[in-house]
Structures are given as C-alpha cells and as structure tokens.
C-alpha positions in Angstrom: 43.9 -24.0 25.6 43.2 -20.5 27.0 45.1 -19.5 30.1 42.8 -17.4 32.4 43.6 -15.4 35.5 41.3 -16.4 38.4 40.6 -13.7 40.9 38.8 -15.3 43.9 37.0 -12.2 45.2 33.3 -12.0 45.8 32.9 -9.2 43.3 33.8 -11.5 40.3 33.4 -15.0 41.7 29.8 -15.3 40.3 31.4 -15.5 36.8 34.1 -17.9 37.8 31.7 -20.2 39.6 30.2 -21.1 36.2 33.4 -21.3 34.1 35.8 -23.1 36.4 35.1 -26.4 34.8 34.8 -25.1 31.3 36.6 -27.1 28.6 39.5 -25.5 26.7 40.6 -23.2 29.6 43.2 -23.4 32.4 43.3 -21.1 35.4 45.9 -19.3 37.5 44.4 -18.1 40.8 45.9 -15.0 42.4 45.0 -11.5 43.6 44.8 -8.5 41.2 48.4 -7.1 41.3 49.9 -10.6 40.7 47.5 -11.2 37.8 48.6 -7.9 36.3 52.1 -9.2 36.3 51.1 -12.6 34.9 49.1 -11.2 31.9 51.8 -8.6 31.2 54.4 -11.4 31.1 52.1 -13.5 28.9 51.9 -16.3 31.5 48.1 -16.0 31.1 46.1 -14.9 28.1 43.0 -13.3 29.6 42.3 -11.9 33.1 40.1 -9.6 35.2 42.8 -7.1 36.0 43.3 -3.8 37.8 42.1 -1.0 35.5 45.4 0.7 35.7 47.2 -2.2 34.1 45.5 -1.5 30.7 46.7 2.1 30.5 50.2 1.3 31.5 50.6 -1.3 28.8 47.7 -0.6 26.4 49.6 -1.4 23.2 49.8 -5.1 24.4 46.1 -5.5 25.2 42.5 -5.5 24.0 39.6 -4.9 26.4 36.8 -7.5 26.6 33.5 -5.4 27.0 33.0 -6.5 30.6 33.9 -4.6 33.8 34.0 -4.8 37.6 32.4 -1.6 38.6 30.1 0.3 40.9 27.9 3.4 40.6 28.2 4.8 44.0 29.1 2.9 47.2 31.1 -0.3 46.5 31.5 -1.6 50.1 34.7 -3.6 49.4 37.2 -0.9 48.6 37.7 1.7 51.3 40.0 3.6 53.5 39.3 3.0 57.2 40.5 5.3 60.0 39.9 6.6 63.5 40.2 10.1 62.1 37.9 12.1 59.8 39.2 12.2 56.2 40.3 15.9 56.4 42.5 15.1 59.4 44.6 12.7 57.4 46.7 15.5 55.9 50.3 14.7 56.6 49.3 11.4 58.3 50.4 7.9 57.3 48.1 5.8 55.2 48.9 2.1 54.7 48.3 0.8 51.2 47.6 -2.9 50.6 49.7 -4.5 47.8 46.8 -6.4 46.5 45.5 -3.9 44.0 47.2 -1.1 42.0 44.0 0.6 40.9 42.6 1.1 44.4 45.8 2.7 45.6 45.7 5.3 42.8 42.0 5.9 43.3 42.8 6.5 47.0 45.3 9.2 45.9 42.8 10.8 43.6 40.1 10.9 46.4 42.5 12.2 49.0 44.7 14.6 47.0 42.3 15.8 44.3 38.8 15.6 45.9 39.8 16.5 49.5 42.9 18.5 48.7 45.1 16.8 51.4 48.5 15.1 51.2 48.9 12.1 53.4 52.1 10.0 53.6 51.7 6.6 52.0 53.4 3.5 53.2 53.3 -0.2 52.1 55.0 -1.3 55.3 52.4 -2.8 57.6 54.9 -2.5 60.5 55.4 1.2 59.9 54.8 3.3 63.0 52.0 5.8 63.5 49.7 4.5 60.7 46.5 6.6 60.9 44.5 4.9 58.1 44.6 1.9 55.8 43.2 0.9 52.4 41.3 -2.4 52.6 40.0 -4.2 49.5 38.3 -7.4 48.5 36.6 -10.0 50.7 38.4 -8.8 53.8 37.1 -5.3 53.2 33.6 -6.7 52.7 33.8 -8.6 55.9 35.0 -5.5 57.8 32.3 -3.3 56.2 29.6 -5.4 57.7 31.3 -6.0 61.1 30.2 -4.3 64.2 33.6 -2.7 64.8 33.3 -0.7 61.5 30.5 1.4 63.0 33.0 3.2 65.3 35.4 4.0 62.4 35.5 6.5 59.6 35.0 4.5 56.3 35.9 6.4 53.1 34.1 4.3 50.5 36.2 5.0 47.3 33.3 4.1 44.9 31.0 6.5 46.7 33.6 9.3 46.8 34.3 8.9 43.1 30.6 9.0 42.2 30.0 12.1 44.4 32.8 13.9 42.6 32.2 12.8 39.0 28.6 11.4 38.7 30.2 8.5 36.8 30.6 4.8 37.5 34.1 3.7 38.7 35.7 0.8 36.9 37.8 -1.1 39.4 38.6 -3.9 37.1 38.7 -4.8 33.4 38.7 -8.1 31.6 41.7 -7.7 29.3 43.4 -10.0 26.8 46.8 -10.2 25.2 46.5 -9.4 21.5 48.5 -12.6 20.8 45.5 -14.7 21.8 43.4 -13.3 18.8 42.8 -16.3 16.5 42.6 -18.8 19.4 39.7 -21.1 18.4 38.3 -21.0 22.0 38.5 -17.2 22.4 35.1 -15.9 21.0 33.2 -18.7 22.7 34.9 -17.9 26.0 34.0 -14.2 25.7 30.4 -14.9 24.7 30.1 -17.2 27.7 31.4 -14.8 30.4 29.3 -11.9 29.0 26.2 -14.1 29.1 27.0 -15.2 32.6 27.5 -11.6 33.7 23.9 -10.9 32.8 22.4 -13.5 35.2 20.0 -12.4 37.8 22.0 -11.9 41.0 19.5 -14.1 43.0 21.0 -17.1 41.1 24.1 -16.5 43.3 22.1 -18.1 46.1 23.3 -21.4 44.7 26.8 -20.8 46.1 26.2 -18.2 48.8 27.4 -20.6 51.6 30.9 -19.9 50.3 30.5 -16.4 51.9 28.1 -17.0 54.9 31.2 -18.3 56.8 32.5 -14.8 56.7 29.8 -13.8 59.2 27.9 -11.9 56.5 24.2 -12.6 56.1 22.5 -13.9 53.0 20.7 -10.5 52.6 24.0 -8.6 52.9 25.7 -10.7 50.3 22.9 -10.3 47.8 22.9 -6.6 48.5 26.6 -6.5 47.7 26.3 -8.5 44.5 23.6 -6.1 43.4 26.1 -3.3 44.0 28.6 -4.8 41.6 28.1 -4.0 38.0 29.6 -6.0 35.1 28.5 -3.8 32.2 30.7 -1.6 30.1 28.5 1.3 28.8 29.5 4.7 27.5 29.4 6.0 31.0 31.8 3.3 32.2 34.1 4.3 29.4 33.9 8.0 30.3 34.6 7.1 34.0 37.6 5.0 33.0 39.0 7.7 30.8 38.6 10.3 33.5 40.4 8.0 35.9 43.2 7.7 33.5 43.4 11.4 33.2 43.7 11.9 36.9 46.2 9.0 37.2 48.3 10.6 34.5 48.3 13.9 36.4 49.5 12.0 39.5 52.3 10.4 37.4 50.8 6.9 37.8 50.4 5.8 34.2 54.1 5.2 33.2 53.7 8.4 31.1 50.8 7.1 29.0 47.9 9.5 28.5 45.5 7.5 26.3 42.3 9.5 25.8 40.1 7.2 23.6 40.0 3.6 24.6 37.1 2.5 22.3 39.5 1.3 19.5 40.9 -1.2 22.0 37.6 -2.9 22.8 37.6 -6.4 21.2 34.6 -7.1 19.0 33.9 -10.8 19.3 32.1 -12.8 16.7 
C-alpha cells in the first residue's frame, strides 16, 4: 500500500480526481505545509509538497518528474493590499501558514525584486496589517471577485516570470527514498504523469465542484490552462534559481543544492 498526500486545491485536484479510488493507495488529505511535515516524518510516502520542502531535506527524497507550476500569472498565489507594492516598505504583511514556498517567494519578490523590507507576521489578529498573502482556492475565489478590482494584487507567479523569464515551480511531487522497491510505485507514477497530460477540457466532468465558488466555467478552465504540470529543463532552472534566492534569505536550513537532476526518480 502506498500512502499518498492529498492536497485538495484546484491546481492539483484534476490529478486526484482520477486516482482517489485507485487500488493499492491510501490518502491523507491536508494543506501543503502539513503534508510537508507528514512526508518528512514518513507518515506518507509520496505527496505534492511545497517546493521548499525538497531543498530543506533533499537527502531524504527523490523528485517525481511532475510539478505544479505557472509561466507568468498564476491567479491563486498573491499578495493583496490597499497600497501599491512599493509603499509596503516597513509595513506589516500577513503570511498564511498554509504554504512555506509561497511565503519565501513573497520575500524574494518584495526584498529582491522590489528592494523593500516589510515586516512579516503570521498573527491574523496583529494590528496595522497592510497586506496579506493568499493562496489556494480562497485566493482563486478572491482573484475573480468584484472586490479584487479595487485592490492591488501582486501575483507572485507573474512577478517571478517578469524578473527571471522562467516558470515558477510552486509544488513538487516528492517521494521518500524508502518507498523505492514498493511494487505499486512505478505504476502509480506512470498513472499520475499520464493523467497530468490530459486535455484540460476534460476537467468539465467535475467542474461543478468549483462553480459553487461563484467562479464561472470559463474562468475555471482559464485557470486550469494556467497551471502547468510539466517538469522541463526550464522548470529545473527556475527551481534551482528559487533555491539560490531562498538560500541567500537563509530559508533553506543552510542547504545550497545546485544540481537537482540526480534526485529525479527514473521510473520503469
């Protein structure tokens, strides 16, 4: 039996829709930062996880050649504020606890790309919060809401692409090395990679799961076409650059891995 982390976000649900009744697997559903802990503690074997989790504990993992990425605007990971981004210098920015990668990307965008230094808080009740990081389905709902038009939205995927001309890898499918040899492993990997290549219009089969958000069918398809599951050389370059910046911000537990290719699992 393979133990799989289940992240119920729209950006990866199209894969889970097809595997949730798969034989030989069991699921633990949670949000990214909790799944990071679960795979690190070997409660689960495989999971879509925050990209930062791999670099912090890379000796423990292999990477499955599958990503959760965007090339440009991502629409579901952004900082929202009443103030223009350059006016956030010295102001409080609230970070959601759901994802570790997005908080580090926020720091890269604000500190390295805009050369400002906000004050970060994880306390929702902190006073004088000027901006907040929103991720996942709640961010997607906010992005398409009428109220968002009056706010400043700093789309982190868009900001990364403008500065680097590379995709940003928000999530990786990683596996504990201990699972190598499991008789279900290679079949599971081949299955999820094959599913990842499906035409996005096939997502219409389960689109009602998201229409209740107040998002139109056209907007959901537009979003799914934004999300990229591939893991090309450009994705690897973008990931390695992210790790370089994260290391400079002291966010990698001291790990400064340059070449991740040897850690990519080659399934049969």
